[in-house]
N, C-alpha and C positions, 0 to 999 in steps of 0.2 A: 503495499499500500503505500500512498503518498506518504503517510504518517511515519512511516518505518525506513523511509529511503533515504540515500545518502544525502540530501538536502536538509536533512534534520542535525547532521553532526556538526560539532562546533570547528570552527576552522581554527586552524592552527595559529594561524597569525594573531586571532583574535585572543585565543588563550593566552599567548605568549606576550601578550600587552597586558594582561591582568596582572602586571607585578604588583601593584601596592593594594590590591585585596584585604579587607579590613581585618583577616587574622592569618598574613604570613607569617613566615616564619621570624623576620626581623622584627614585626610588632608583638608576635608572641613572647620574644626574649625580651622586650621590651617590658610587656605587662608582666612577666614572670618575675622579673626584679623587683618589683611592687614591695611584695612582704619583706624581702631583705633589706630593703631602705626603709620600710617603717619600723622595724625591727633594730636597725643600726640605729638609726636617729633618735629613736625613744631613748635607747639605751645610754647612749653617748647623752643627750640632753639630761635625762634623769638622772645619770650617776646612780649615787646612794640615798637620795631624796625620796623618802616614801613617798607613793601617790604622785611623782611627776612625770615618772616616764608613761604612765597610764593617762595621766592627764593628754600629754604631747602626742601619743597615739591617736588620741581624739582628734586632736586640732589638726595631726597630719590627714588621717581617712576622711575627714569632712571636708577639708579645703582642698585636696587633691584628687577629689572625686570628679568623675566627669562630669556629673551631674551639676557639680559646681563650677568647674573652672573650665568647662566648655573643651574643644578642640584640642587635641595633642599636638602642641608645637614643638613639643620637644621631642619628637619623633623625628623632626626634620634634624637631627643632628646624627643618629645611627644612618639614616635615611642619605643624607647627604655625603656622610664617611664613606659610605659603601658606594654611591656613583664617582667618588673622588678615587675611587682603586686603594682604598685605605686596606691594610693589613687586617685579616680574619683574626688575628690573635688580638686584635685591638679593639673589636667589637663589642666585649665588655664595656671598656671605657665608653666608647660612644654612647652606648647606653646610659651610662651613669652621669655623663654630660648630659644626655637627654633630659634626666631627670631632674639636673641642677635647674634648668629652664624651666620645670615646672614649679620647682621650690620658689623661683624667684616672683614668678606670674603669681603663683599664691600668697606669697607675703603682699605683694601690690593690691591684690584684692581686696585682702584683710585691712589694708591702711584706708584705702577708698572708701569701703562700706562704713568704716567707723567714723572716717571723717565727714562723710555723707549721711552720716546715720541712717543709712537707708535700711529697709525691712527687709527686700527680696533682693537677690544677686540679680545680675541683668539674666542668668539663667533659669529663674523662678524660683531658686529654692531659698530658703532661708538662710540670712548672712550670721556669721558664726558669732558676732558679738552680741545678738538678739539670740540665736537658739542658745549659747552657751550661759546666758542673762550676766555677762561681764562688762557689757556697755563700752566705754570707751579705754577699758584698761585691757580689751582684746587686743589692742596695738602690740603692747607686748609680747604676745604670739607671732605677729610679724616677725617681731626681732629676733625671735629664736628659730624661725623659717629661716632667715637670712643667715644665722650664724650656722645653721647646721649645713647650708651650702660650703661653706668653707670646711667643715667637718668631712663632708664627702669627700671634697676634693683633696684634702690632705690623706684622706684613706686610701685612695684609690691612685690617686696621679703625682702624689708627692715624689717618686722617682723617676716619673716620665720626663723626656725633655718639653714637653707642651705646658708643662705644670705651670710655669709663671706667665705662661702667655693667657694660658684660660683664666688664672685667677685675675690678671688684670680687665678679660673680658666681663666678668662676674662684678667688680668693682666700677667699671662703666654703667653695667645693667642695673645697679641701684642708682648710681648718679643719674640717671634716666626717669628712673621712679621719681626721685624729688624733683628733679624737672619738670616732668611733667604736671606734678601737682602746684608746683611754683606757677606755672602757665596759666593753671586752670583760674578763670574769672571768678567762678562762685567759693573758692578757697581765699581769693586776692580782692576784695572789692574795692582796697585802694587804687588799685589798677586800672580801676574803670575812668573812662575820656569821655566828654562831649561828643555826641553825634556819632557815637557808636564807635569811635575811630579804633578802639582796642582789638576790634574784631577785623583784624588784617591777613593778608595771605603771610606775611611772614610769621605770626604766631601760630597761625592754622598750623602752616608746616612744620614748625618746631612740636607742636603738640602731637600731631601724627607720627612723627618720629619718635618720640620720647614714649609715647605710651602705645602704638602699634606696631610701628613698622621695626625698631630696634627690639623690644621684646618678644615678638614673633616669629621675625624672619632673619634680620641680622645678626643679632646672640647666637641663635643655635646653629647658623650659617659658619660664622665665626669661628666657633668653637669646634665646628667638625674641619674647617681647614685647618687648624692649629693642630689637632690631632695627627691629621694626615703630615704634617710636616711642612704646611704652607705658610710661612711668616710673613712673606714678605708686602709689603704697604702697598704696593700696586696691584698685586692680588688681592686683598682686602677692600681696597678704594674700588675697584672696578664691581666687586660683589656688590659692595655698598649702594652704587650707584645704580644698578639692576633693580635689587632689591626696593631701595627708598621709591623707586615709580612704581613698583608694584604692590607696596605698603600704600601710598597716596592713592592711587585710582582704587584702590578697595575701599577706602576708607570714602571717599567722595560715594562711592555706592552705597556704603554703608548708611550714610548720613542720606541719601534720598531716601533709600528704604525706611529710614526711622521716620522721615518726615510723612509720609506719602504711601507706606504699605504697611509700617509696625507704627503707628502713632503712639501706641502705648507707653514708648520709649522716652517720648517726653521731653525731646532736645529743645524745641522753642519756649516751654513752659520755664525750662531750667535755665534759660539763658546760655546754651552751650555753643563754643566757638564753633561753627559746622560750615561747609563749604558754601552752602547755602546760603546764610547770613552773611558771609563775606562777599558772594558776588550781589546780594541784594543790597549790600551797603553801598558796592563801587556804581552799581546801574541805576539806585533809584535818585528820582527826583527831590526836588527840595519837601514835596506836600509825602511822598511816599517815606523819606526818610523820618519826617517828623512821627507819622504811624510808626513805622519801626520802632523808634524810640520810646513811644507811649506804650506797644504792646511787646515787643520782644522780652522775654524772662518773666512773664506775665503767666499765672496759672489760670485765670479765667478762659471759658474755652472760647468765649467770643473773639478774647484777644490772640489766641490760638490760630483759630479758622482764618483771622483778617491776613496774619503773617502768611499764612499760606497762599493767601491770594495773592 
């Protein structure tokens, strides 16, 4: 019959192109390392203090959960390392560095949630500072996670030639976390200027690079390059240029979706610096600019709808 005929066979070319299926061996290795990661860091952080190890286990399992953190950008480290032709004997180190990426993202999420006193995270899960009932004190857990990144590097990479390079990348990741918060106008009302002048392209690009492009693209790829022995500035600069463009256009798309496809994200009501408000300010007439000044960052639904128009 036609149903059983050769046309139903999966072409070899298609099968071979499915190399990034969800449960390929590389991702399986990445996931299998997770219990060892939790055990190691909880033991190292907890030490001999009763209960601290158990507490930190809860911190890690919640904030590293895919339901909370979302897409596993840390997987870009072992994937990139493999594509770079990295030695298979170093695959575990690539996995370790991938989890270092996830840890830095988790600490940044906690800090943002505490600072904004959010009830739910971006993925609809309860934020840690409310779930744990710690409130602002939960920021201490972000610091513990930051410290655990260095524990991980020291244990697994201390004697590898890429150790110092990877440590510098981690420090830069923390620097971008801080820079992102410093550029966020909701945290820094003193930076507000007349006529929405603070909503400019320079600030927007800086925010995108520090909060999206570096932690999810540049950071993991840079770690993979260093592990593969590629430390040359020219190599890293070229990678950053490409990844910066990818991150920028991805965020522009995200801004559009948040405004018109997923409005519950509330970019307008929260007065966020987005691509749309930057363009609107540049192109608005005097009358339109005054309406933007009056409505942008306001919670009232009529203000939100007026801005969209």
